[in-house]
Every structure is written in structure tokens, then in C-alpha cells.
C-alpha positions as a printed Julia matrix, in Angstrom:
376×3 Matrix{Float64}:
   0.15  -0.02   0.17
   1.65   3.18  -1.14
   0.88   5.86   1.51
   1.61   9.56   0.48
   2.58  12.59   2.01
   2.13  15.77  -0.19
   3.63  19.73   1.62
   0.83  21.56   3.01
  -0.77  24.34   0.98
  -2.29  26.19   3.79
  -1.2   29.81   4.28
   0.99  30.2    8.02
   1.12  26.03   7.84
   4.68  24.73   8.61
   3.46  21.2    9.69
   3.83  17.85   7.98
   2.08  14.78   8.48
   4.76  12.1    8.52
   8.1   12.5   10.34
  10.87  10.62   9.29
  10.68   8.95  12.42
   7.43   7.64  11.87
   7.96   6.58   7.77
  10.93   4.55   9.24
   8.75   2.29  11.42
   5.79   2.66   8.69
   8.15   1.2    5.93
   9.1   -1.44   8.5
   5.69  -2.33   8.82
   5.5   -3.06   5.13
   4.14   0.13   3.74
   5.66   2.44   0.78
   5.91   5.79   1.65
   6.12   8.83  -0.5
   7.13  12.22   0.31
   6.89  14.86  -1.98
  10.01  17.12  -2.38
  10.09  19.6    0.63
   7.6   18.14   2.21
   8.78  18.52   5.92
  11.48  21.41   5.31
   8.85  24.19   7.17
   8.86  21.57   9.98
  12.82  21.14   9.75
  12.78  17.85   8.28
  14.69  17.52   4.96
  14.28  15.36   2.13
  17.51  13.68   3.13
  15.86  12.7    6.43
  13.58  10.84   4.41
  15.16   8.81   2.6
  17.43   8.01   5.17
  14.1    6.63   6.61
  13.2    4.32   3.51
  11.17   6.98   1.77
  10.91   7.65  -2.04
  10.63  11.96  -2.28
   8.96  12.86  -5.19
   9.05  16.19  -6.78
   5.95  16.07  -8.4
   2.87  16.82  -6.62
   0.07  15.27  -9.79
   1.8   12.52  -9.49
   1.86  12.11  -5.94
  -2.11  12.48  -5.58
  -2.27   9.7   -8.58
  -0.26   7.19  -7.56
  -1.38   7.48  -3.55
  -3.15   4.72  -2.35
  -3.71   6.3    0.91
  -3.05  10.22   1.03
  -2.36  11.83   4.45
  -2.35  14.91   5.69
  -2.74  17.96   8.48
  -4.93  20.24   6.88
  -8.21  18.97   4.0
  -6.77  19.45   1.23
  -8.52  21.48  -1.78
 -11.25  20.25  -4.14
  -8.79  20.62  -6.76
  -6.16  18.28  -4.96
  -8.71  15.97  -4.36
  -9.85  15.76  -7.97
  -6.47  14.58  -8.57
  -6.47  11.28  -6.77
  -7.75   8.36  -8.04
 -10.9    6.05  -7.49
 -11.58   4.4   -4.25
  -8.22   6.0   -2.77
  -8.25   7.16   0.75
  -7.99  10.51   2.8
  -6.44  10.36   6.5
  -6.37  14.48   7.67
  -8.5   16.72   9.26
 -11.59  17.25   7.65
 -13.93  19.68  10.1
 -17.06  18.29   7.72
 -19.86  19.67   9.05
 -18.21  22.69   8.29
 -16.7   21.62   4.61
 -19.37  20.87   2.1
 -17.02  21.9   -0.71
 -14.37  19.52   0.54
 -17.34  16.29   1.12
 -18.63  17.45  -2.41
 -15.25  17.11  -3.9
 -14.84  13.54  -2.16
 -18.22  12.13  -3.9
 -17.09  13.24  -7.08
 -13.58  11.66  -6.73
 -15.36   8.22  -5.53
 -12.96   8.06  -2.44
 -13.03   7.3    1.23
 -12.36  10.02   3.22
 -11.34   9.3    6.99
 -11.32  12.47   9.82
  -8.72  13.01  12.11
 -11.25  15.67  14.01
 -14.04  12.87  14.54
 -12.06   9.99  16.32
 -14.01   9.11  19.37
 -12.37  10.32  22.61
 -12.8    7.28  24.43
  -9.48   6.08  26.29
  -8.52   3.08  23.38
  -8.25   6.29  20.99
  -6.07   8.47  22.87
  -2.98   7.39  20.86
  -4.41   8.67  18.02
  -5.98  11.82  19.72
  -4.82  14.5   17.08
  -7.02  17.12  18.33
  -5.66  17.16  21.81
  -2.28  16.62  20.9
  -2.43  20.12  18.51
  -3.98  21.63  21.47
  -1.58  20.75  23.96
   0.86  22.46  22.26
  -1.24  25.48  21.31
  -2.23  26.06  25.08
   1.27  26.07  25.89
   2.34  28.79  22.97
  -0.61  30.85  23.68
   1.18  31.41  27.25
   4.52  31.85  25.79
   3.16  34.49  23.35
   1.52  36.43  25.5
   4.6   36.54  28.06
   6.85  37.49  25.19
   4.02  40.48  24.29
   3.4   41.52  27.72
   5.52  44.56  28.87
   6.43  42.73  32.4
   7.73  39.71  33.88
   5.64  37.03  35.06
   6.72  35.31  38.35
   6.86  37.91  41.88
  10.66  39.15  41.93
  11.88  40.59  44.92
  14.7   42.97  44.45
  17.34  45.52  46.0
  15.01  48.26  44.2
  11.35  46.81  45.3
   9.06  44.13  44.72
   7.56  42.86  41.58
   4.24  41.57  42.0
   3.33  38.71  40.02
   1.17  38.95  36.96
  -2.35  38.02  36.83
  -3.75  35.98  33.77
  -7.21  34.58  33.82
  -8.04  31.4   31.39
 -11.46  31.05  29.99
 -11.62  27.12  29.18
 -10.08  24.36  30.74
 -10.01  21.62  28.27
  -6.87  20.17  26.52
  -5.64  23.51  25.85
  -6.71  25.77  29.03
  -4.8   22.93  31.09
  -1.66  23.18  29.49
  -1.92  27.03  29.63
  -2.51  26.97  33.14
   0.4   24.4   33.6
   2.68  26.93  31.91
   1.69  29.79  33.5
   2.22  28.45  36.71
   5.45  27.23  35.6
   6.14  30.83  34.61
   5.49  32.17  37.87
   1.9   33.88  37.24
  -0.84  34.13  39.27
  -3.7   32.0   37.47
  -7.96  32.06  37.49
  -9.9   30.05  35.34
 -13.43  29.93  34.3
 -15.37  26.84  32.47
 -18.81  26.15  32.72
 -18.21  22.03  33.75
 -18.21  22.49  37.29
 -16.25  18.84  37.17
 -13.05  20.56  35.5
 -12.56  22.56  39.09
 -10.31  19.81  40.85
  -8.03  19.48  37.32
  -7.61  23.31  37.86
  -6.53  23.32  41.12
  -4.75  20.55  40.78
  -2.69  22.52  38.44
  -2.54  25.66  40.8
  -4.93  27.7   39.51
  -7.93  29.44  40.96
 -11.79  28.08  39.57
 -13.95  30.73  39.12
 -17.05  29.39  40.0
 -20.25  29.92  37.03
 -23.23  28.08  38.31
 -24.33  26.13  35.56
 -28.12  25.62  34.5
 -29.97  22.96  31.91
 -28.8   24.56  28.5
 -25.41  23.33  28.58
 -25.21  20.4   26.82
 -21.85  17.88  26.62
 -20.84  14.98  24.72
 -17.95  13.04  24.6
 -16.16  15.81  26.84
 -17.14  18.83  24.81
 -19.52  21.68  25.27
 -22.14  21.2   22.24
 -24.54  23.99  23.67
 -25.47  26.41  25.88
 -27.62  29.46  26.33
 -27.47  32.78  25.69
 -28.2   33.68  29.33
 -25.77  31.75  31.35
 -23.23  33.25  29.01
 -24.67  36.49  29.68
 -24.09  35.54  33.56
 -20.54  33.95  33.29
 -19.7   37.53  31.32
 -21.21  39.31  34.56
 -19.03  37.23  37.14
 -16.14  36.99  35.51
 -15.87  40.45  34.42
 -14.16  41.86  37.49
 -11.47  39.21  37.42
 -10.71  40.11  33.4
 -10.63  43.65  34.6
  -7.52  42.64  37.23
  -5.99  40.47  34.78
  -2.64  41.13  33.21
  -3.36  38.41  30.47
  -6.43  37.11  28.92
  -6.25  33.65  27.2
  -9.26  32.21  25.9
 -10.1   28.73  24.56
 -13.73  27.62  24.06
 -14.82  26.0   20.88
 -18.09  24.24  20.01
 -17.46  21.58  17.26
 -19.1   22.18  14.1
 -20.39  25.46  15.05
 -18.98  29.22  15.51
 -17.17  29.8   18.82
 -19.56  31.65  21.25
 -18.61  35.14  22.73
 -17.1   35.37  25.51
 -15.5   38.81  25.87
 -17.3   42.26  24.97
 -15.92  44.78  24.2
 -16.56  46.39  27.27
 -14.76  43.82  29.13
 -11.65  44.74  26.55
 -12.36  48.39  27.98
 -11.97  47.05  31.53
  -8.77  45.81  31.12
  -5.83  47.95  31.93
  -3.14  50.12  29.45
  -1.42  47.66  28.12
  -2.82  43.82  29.23
  -2.9   41.18  26.37
  -5.55  39.13  25.25
  -4.62  35.54  23.39
  -8.15  34.55  21.31
  -7.13  30.5   20.6
 -10.75  30.63  19.16
 -10.23  33.02  16.14
 -10.22  30.69  13.64
 -13.58  29.82  14.35
 -15.05  33.44  14.81
 -13.48  34.32  18.2
 -14.49  34.71  21.8
 -12.72  37.81  21.68
 -14.77  40.87  20.33
 -11.93  43.04  18.7
  -9.55  39.44  17.49
  -8.68  39.51  14.33
  -7.62  36.45  12.14
  -3.69  36.0   12.18
  -3.37  39.54  13.08
  -2.17  41.18  16.75
  -4.08  44.59  16.88
  -4.46  47.22  19.87
  -8.09  48.32  20.76
  -8.55  50.09  23.67
  -4.51  49.94  24.76
  -4.97  46.34  24.92
  -3.11  44.23  22.48
  -5.31  40.93  21.25
  -3.35  38.27  20.01
  -5.41  36.46  17.02
  -2.88  33.36  16.04
  -5.26  30.95  13.64
  -2.58  28.15  13.91
  -0.64  27.88  17.16
   0.49  24.65  16.48
   2.33  25.46  13.22
   4.69  27.86  15.32
   5.52  24.98  17.22
   6.31  22.76  13.86
   8.79  20.17  15.16
   7.13  19.14  18.12
   3.38  19.31  16.69
   4.05  17.42  13.65
   6.14  14.51  15.15
   2.96  13.99  17.79
   0.5   14.19  14.42
   2.56  11.61  12.79
   2.2    9.56  15.71
  -1.43  10.09  16.4
  -1.85   9.41  12.2
   0.02   5.98  12.35
  -1.6    4.96  15.45
  -4.8    5.33  13.66
  -3.72   3.71  10.48
  -2.07   0.91  12.24
  -6.05   0.63  13.6
  -7.57   0.61  10.54
  -5.2   -1.14   8.09
  -2.46  -3.25   7.5
   0.12  -3.0    4.63
  -1.93  -4.37   1.95
  -5.74  -3.3    2.46
  -7.95  -1.57   4.95
 -10.11  -3.98   7.26
 -13.2   -1.59   7.11
 -14.88  -2.99  10.23
 -17.96  -0.4    9.63
 -19.47  -0.66  13.39
 -16.36  -0.46  15.19
 -16.57   2.65  17.34
 -13.44   4.31  16.19
 -14.48   3.56  11.95
 -17.74   4.38  12.17
 -17.03   7.98  14.04
 -14.35   8.84  11.9
 -15.5    7.71   8.31
 -16.75  10.62   6.42
 -17.25   9.59   3.19
 -17.17   5.42   2.18
 -16.31   4.93  -1.83
 -17.61   8.33  -2.5
 -20.67   8.28  -0.32
 -21.4   10.95   2.64
 -21.6    8.16   5.56
 -21.36  10.44   8.64
 -24.17  12.53  10.31
 -23.0   15.63  10.28
 -21.6   15.55   6.46
 -25.38  14.07   5.32
 -26.56  17.24   6.9
 -24.73  19.38   5.62
 -24.71  17.62   2.37
 -28.62  17.9    1.99
 -28.45  21.39   3.41
């Protein structure tokens, strides 16, 4: 079976789907691996490293797509890229299928099968395949580092002969994978950390990392599925904003991490909340690519509003491409070896991981999120 890895085409993307270390393991398992020339350069993996691992470098992207039995990517291919794939080839990548109808339509027309890395069920035996978590973990770390680099002060308390410097206060919205790593990173750097999350069960995790939990009483509108918040009322968000607002007013840094799969990110910080912050404060909106949690944030831009710097970096894992690629490659390797051996895919259609992540099967949409979007 030929596995093909093209160079990512998304703007500001530095990651690659396979690293030389993982290529070596897949070749040993009997797969043939094709890598587009230069695919790993932005992640600091040379063509020579891939060749030494047993891969074949293919300079012609069109030939790579045409020869692939399985195409491995980080981001979803464009419809044009998909059209170059041979019939009944298989795609493994992030798809975010519910909000990408044009990609799903292209998969239908090409007659291919597509698995989505973001649709892998969050169950214990799929943890090593969970690319959303591996990338969010790095994003949470990088968000704190970006904020620390931007704020005009140090994070820890420091006592000097000239006086004592008070520690930086950081407020974090959301204690998912990204938020928990942000808490841990901020605490390691010496900041005082306060955290809000609409799931009361996160309180213990927050406190175990040294954060203070800002508790907002939940209501019946909060819907949680598979560890994700799937829905919340406007009334609850308003109540949360009011309570958290006083903490934000005293914060030096705010980091927002709230996402709802398949939907626009919830608005957590109003313009009045931004205005209330001290002059020189910093906000990192980690949800900016899905519409943003913060009024005034702009995708892939750092802007100043009311004396507050708002960082809207849409692809934080891409800023750590060596680690992000290494973790993603392990995720995709584990996922691939669950689905297939060197000769064929198992197509265990009722198996939980297969069923949850298979979006299109031989040109036919099979995932509930896709059926809705395609028929809409």
C-alpha cells in the first residue's frame, strides 16, 4: 500500500503529516511511503532524512496524488487536490466535515473514502490517535509564551533591592486540553492563574495545577457530549460574563480557548470587558479561526484595541512545527495501523473508531454531520 504525504498548502502552515521517525516505522511495517519534495522543510525535516528513513521523494505533486493509495495530510486537501486522487483512494486528515461541504462534495465526485482526524471518538483506547488533543496541548503552551513575550512585564513575583515586583495575573477561559496546558505553563512561569469553565467537574483539575477556579453555577442549557460543550444558552453566557468580568478587569493577560465543534465559537469577552482591562494588557484569542471568543480579535493579526493588545494567531501548533508534526505523525500512524495493515483496510464499519471517523465511503457520505450538511 502506497502512503503519500504532500506539502501542506494552507497559508501559515508549517506542519507535515509524517516525520522521518514515523516513516521508518511504517516502512518497517511493510508500507511504501512517498513524500513530496520539500514537504518537511518548514518542520525542519529534510528530504535526505526522509530518504534515509526509507521514503521515496516525489518532486511532482500531481504524480504523488495519482499514485497514492492513502493520502496523509494535516489540513483537508482542496477540491482541486482531491480531484487528482485516483478512484477508491483513501484520505486521512483533519476535515472538520460539518463546516466543509465543498471538501465533502469533492470526495463524492472523486469516488474516494475519507477519514477525519478531528472526528476520532474521545475514548480511552483512541487516546494515541487523538490529534485534536495533541495539537491543543501545544497550542495552550504557545499561547502563554506569546502572551508572556508581548506583555511589558515579567510573570513571576521577584524581590529585588529596588523593590518587589508583583506577579502577573492571568485569567483563562476554558479548562479543556489547551486550557489545562495554559494553566500549567503559566504556573511554571510564576503567574497567578484564575480559570473559568462552565463544566463544574473541571474544578478539581484546575486546582491540581495550581489555578483558582472562578465558579459560575451551571444551568440546564449546558449540553456536553464526548467531553465537548455542544451547546449553552445566551442567558448563561451573559451570567458568566458578568461574574468573570471583575476578574478580567484585574488581569494582565487573558487567554480564551472555548470552541464548540461544528459551530461558531461562543463570544466570551465583550467590548466593554476589553475596555475594562488595564492599559498594556494582553489577550490571546485561541478560538479566532472559528469566529473568536473576543470582540475585536482578528484572524492571524495582532491588534490593539482600547490600549489592549489582542493576539489572533489562528494556527498556534504551526508555530511549534517540530513537536506538532512529531505528535501528529504518531497520531496518524496509530490511527492508520488501527484501520489497516500493509495490504488493505479492514473496513470494520460498526467498530466505534471507524464508525465515528469515517466521513465518506467510496464516494458516499456516511457520517451524520456530513449527511446534514450535504442535504442542506
